[in-house]
N, C-alpha and C positions, 0 to 999 in steps of 0.2 A: 528502576523502570518508574519514570514519574507518573503523576496522575493524569498528565495531559496524554501521554503516550498510551496509557490504558484506555483512555476515552476515545482518542483516535482510533485504535486498533478494534475496539468494540463497536464503533459506528461502520467501520469497513466491514466487518464479520455481518453484522445486522443488514448492510447493504446487500451484500452477497446472497444471504440467506432470504431477505424478503423478494428480491428479485427472482430467485429459483422458485420461491412458493408461489408468487404470482403467476409465474409461467405455468406452473402445474395446474394451479386453479383454472386458468384459462383453457387449457388443453382438455382437462376432465369436463369442464362445463359447456364448451362451444366447439370444442375440438378443432381449434384454431387460436392462433395468437394475434392480437391486435397490433396494428403499427406503433401505436402509444406505448404498448407494453414493451415491445422491442426497443423503442428508444429509452425508456425508463431501465431496462436490463443494461443497455450499452453505456449510459451515462453512470448507472451504479457500478458497473466493472471498471470504467474508467477512474471514478474517484477512488474506488477501494484500491486499485493497482497503484494510482498515485500516492496515496496514503503509505502503503507498504513499499514502493519503490523509492520515495523520497527518502524515508528514515534509513533504510538500507544503503542509499548512495551517500547520505550524509555521514553514517557511520564509517563506511568504507574509505570515504575522503578523508576524515578525521584521522584514521588509522594510518593511511599512507603519509600525510602530513607529518604526524607525530613520528612515524618512521624515518622520514627525511630528516626531520630536526635532530633526532638522535644522532643518525650517521653523520650529519654535518658539524654537530658540535663535538663528537668523539674525534673526527678528523682534525679539527682545530687543536683540541688539546695534545694531541700527540706530537702536533708540529712544534 
């Protein structure tokens, strides 16, 4: 795992934790969650989800392509 991936994952986790902490603080202090806080939570979860989702998708796509390449080269060598 590269340093770039570690930083991306750390940022995604921090976004999720900060949005949950902000929601708890507002609920305990004013018994409500402001619209701006809800927008922050939504954006934080979207960004964190995209960080985790993109890396998963790229990894899965690379494994699929590598599997296709191995199958196609084996087929040609047998003929």
